[in-house]
ZANURO-892115 format. One record per residue (C-alpha): x, y, z. Coordinates in steps of 0.2 Angstrom, whole numbers, plus 5000, padded with zeros to 4 digits. Example, Ala and Ser with C-alpha at 12.3 -4.5 7.8 and 13.67 -1.06 7.14 Angstrom:
2
@px 5062	py 4978	pz 5039
@px 5068	py 4995	pz 5036
END
This chain:
192
@px 4994	py 4959	pz 4998
@px 4978	py 4950	pz 5001
@px 4969	py 4938	pz 4989
@px 4953	py 4942	pz 4980
@px 4944	py 4931	pz 4969
@px 4930	py 4935	pz 4954
@px 4912	py 4935	pz 4958
@px 4909	py 4927	pz 4941
@px 4923	py 4915	pz 4935
@px 4933	py 4912	pz 4951
@px 4951	py 4919	pz 4944
@px 4960	py 4923	pz 4958
@px 4973	py 4939	pz 4962
@px 4981	py 4948	pz 4974
@px 4979	py 4969	pz 4977
@px 4991	py 4975	pz 4987
@px 4981	py 4986	pz 5001
@px 4989	py 5002	pz 5001
@px 4978	py 5004	pz 4983
@px 4962	py 5006	pz 4993
@px 4969	py 5024	pz 4992
@px 4959	py 5027	pz 5009
@px 4942	py 5018	pz 5004
@px 4932	py 5003	pz 5014
@px 4926	py 4996	pz 4997
@px 4932	py 4995	pz 4981
@px 4925	py 4986	pz 4965
@px 4939	py 4981	pz 4952
@px 4933	py 4972	pz 4935
@px 4939	py 4958	pz 4931
@px 4953	py 4957	pz 4918
@px 4945	py 4939	pz 4912
@px 4927	py 4942	pz 4909
@px 4926	py 4959	pz 4914
@px 4915	py 4951	pz 4932
@px 4917	py 4961	pz 4946
@px 4930	py 4959	pz 4958
@px 4921	py 4965	pz 4978
@px 4940	py 4971	pz 4987
@px 4936	py 4974	pz 5008
@px 4946	py 4983	pz 5020
@px 4942	py 4967	pz 5031
@px 4954	py 4956	pz 5019
@px 4966	py 4970	pz 5018
@px 4967	py 4969	pz 5038
@px 4968	py 4950	pz 5036
@px 4983	py 4953	pz 5024
@px 4991	py 4965	pz 5036
@px 4988	py 4956	pz 5048
@px 4996	py 4939	pz 5041
@px 5012	py 4949	pz 5032
@px 5015	py 4953	pz 5050
@px 5015	py 4938	pz 5058
@px 5026	py 4931	pz 5044
@px 5040	py 4946	pz 5046
@px 5042	py 4941	pz 5065
@px 5048	py 4923	pz 5057
@px 5067	py 4925	pz 5055
@px 5073	py 4910	pz 5052
@px 5081	py 4903	pz 5035
@px 5070	py 4889	pz 5039
@px 5053	py 4898	pz 5036
@px 5062	py 4909	pz 5021
@px 5064	py 4893	pz 5013
@px 5045	py 4888	pz 5015
@px 5039	py 4903	pz 5012
@px 5050	py 4904	pz 4991
@px 5041	py 4883	pz 4990
@px 5024	py 4890	pz 4993
@px 5026	py 4904	pz 4981
@px 5035	py 4895	pz 4967
@px 5019	py 4882	pz 4969
@px 5005	py 4896	pz 4967
@px 4991	py 4890	pz 4955
@px 4995	py 4897	pz 4938
@px 4981	py 4910	pz 4935
@px 4984	py 4922	pz 4948
@px 4989	py 4938	pz 4945
@px 4998	py 4952	pz 4958
@px 4987	py 4965	pz 4957
@px 4997	py 4981	pz 4956
@px 5005	py 4997	pz 4947
@px 4999	py 4998	pz 4931
@px 4988	py 4983	pz 4932
@px 4977	py 4990	pz 4945
@px 4977	py 5004	pz 4933
@px 4966	py 4993	pz 4923
@px 4956	py 4985	pz 4935
@px 4950	py 4999	pz 4948
@px 4934	py 5011	pz 4942
@px 4934	py 5029	pz 4944
@px 4928	py 5036	pz 4958
@px 4909	py 5037	pz 4954
@px 4906	py 5054	pz 4963
@px 4921	py 5063	pz 4955
@px 4924	py 5069	pz 4936
@px 4942	py 5070	pz 4931
@px 4951	py 5082	pz 4916
@px 4966	py 5087	pz 4912
@px 4962	py 5106	pz 4904
@px 4978	py 5115	pz 4892
@px 4983	py 5131	pz 4897
@px 4999	py 5134	pz 4887
@px 5005	py 5127	pz 4872
@px 4999	py 5119	pz 4855
@px 4982	py 5113	pz 4861
@px 4980	py 5128	pz 4872
@px 4962	py 5131	pz 4875
@px 4957	py 5111	pz 4875
@px 4949	py 5101	pz 4889
@px 4952	py 5080	pz 4889
@px 4943	py 5071	pz 4899
@px 4951	py 5056	pz 4909
@px 4941	py 5041	pz 4907
@px 4951	py 5028	pz 4913
@px 4962	py 5026	pz 4931
@px 4978	py 5028	pz 4922
@px 4981	py 5038	pz 4907
@px 4997	py 5041	pz 4897
@px 5001	py 5058	pz 4889
@px 5015	py 5061	pz 4877
@px 5018	py 5063	pz 4858
@px 5011	py 5049	pz 4850
@px 5004	py 5031	pz 4856
@px 4996	py 5039	pz 4873
@px 4978	py 5044	pz 4879
@px 4981	py 5062	pz 4876
@px 4990	py 5067	pz 4862
@px 5002	py 5083	pz 4862
@px 5009	py 5088	pz 4845
@px 5025	py 5093	pz 4855
@px 5042	py 5089	pz 4849
@px 5049	py 5093	pz 4867
@px 5038	py 5078	pz 4873
@px 5045	py 5061	pz 4873
@px 5032	py 5048	pz 4865
@px 5025	py 5042	pz 4880
@px 5030	py 5056	pz 4893
@px 5018	py 5055	pz 4910
@px 5003	py 5045	pz 4918
@px 4991	py 5053	pz 4928
@px 4984	py 5039	pz 4940
@px 4967	py 5041	pz 4948
@px 4968	py 5029	pz 4965
@px 4955	py 5032	pz 4975
@px 4955	py 5049	pz 4982
@px 4973	py 5052	pz 4976
@px 4979	py 5059	pz 4958
@px 4998	py 5055	pz 4953
@px 5007	py 5060	pz 4940
@px 5022	py 5050	pz 4937
@px 5034	py 5054	pz 4922
@px 5041	py 5037	pz 4910
@px 5059	py 5043	pz 4911
@px 5054	py 5054	pz 4895
@px 5069	py 5064	pz 4888
@px 5062	py 5082	pz 4896
@px 5055	py 5077	pz 4911
@px 5038	py 5082	pz 4919
@px 5037	py 5098	pz 4931
@px 5025	py 5103	pz 4945
@px 5028	py 5120	pz 4954
@px 5045	py 5122	pz 4942
@px 5051	py 5105	pz 4951
@px 5056	py 5092	pz 4937
@px 5049	py 5078	pz 4948
@px 5047	py 5057	pz 4946
@px 5029	py 5055	pz 4952
@px 5021	py 5066	pz 4966
@px 5003	py 5066	pz 4969
@px 4992	py 5083	pz 4962
@px 4977	py 5090	pz 4969
@px 4963	py 5101	pz 4960
@px 4968	py 5113	pz 4952
@px 4985	py 5110	pz 4951
@px 4996	py 5111	pz 4936
@px 5009	py 5104	pz 4928
@px 5021	py 5104	pz 4912
@px 5024	py 5093	pz 4898
@px 5036	py 5100	pz 4885
@px 5027	py 5119	pz 4879
@px 5013	py 5111	pz 4888
@px 5006	py 5117	pz 4903
@px 4992	py 5107	pz 4909
@px 4981	py 5110	pz 4924
@px 4971	py 5096	pz 4934
@px 4951	py 5098	pz 4937
@px 4940	py 5091	pz 4949
@px 4923	py 5091	pz 4949
@px 4907	py 5083	pz 4957
@px 4895	py 5073	pz 4945
@px 4879	py 5078	pz 4946
END
């Protein structure tokens, strides 16, 4: 974990450096004021060195001190992981992401992906499918740097990639996945 701050309001966040997605720098949006948070590999390397040093200290005394430090963290500091990462990181500027429906009632429709985390399902979602076999919030597509990950949201009927039911897996351009009666394809194109 690395610590970063909004350049505008100075709100502090903790960021999981694994979310850099192979990039040397990413920018995130502050949840509080909408300002820019600049996150770079130098901060990640420093955080990794600190984490490695801490893992070498095995004594109970050290563990107790770390727990106390964590409990004394200032209010207003948040950890950026999972869905929260998706809320603050932006999509890559040089790529356009879409979902093309190949099979099902929505066949022929193309849904543009405008957010890092897109929820797909029957209701209350970014991509709504008229499909009785789809759960209300069935699956997500997350764009994490150069990676695209499809995740099942503990749906009733499952999410399938290459005929296999998945919990979470990385997909590439033109890979297909199935939700209920709908078969969808990820389309990644270069922005002009």
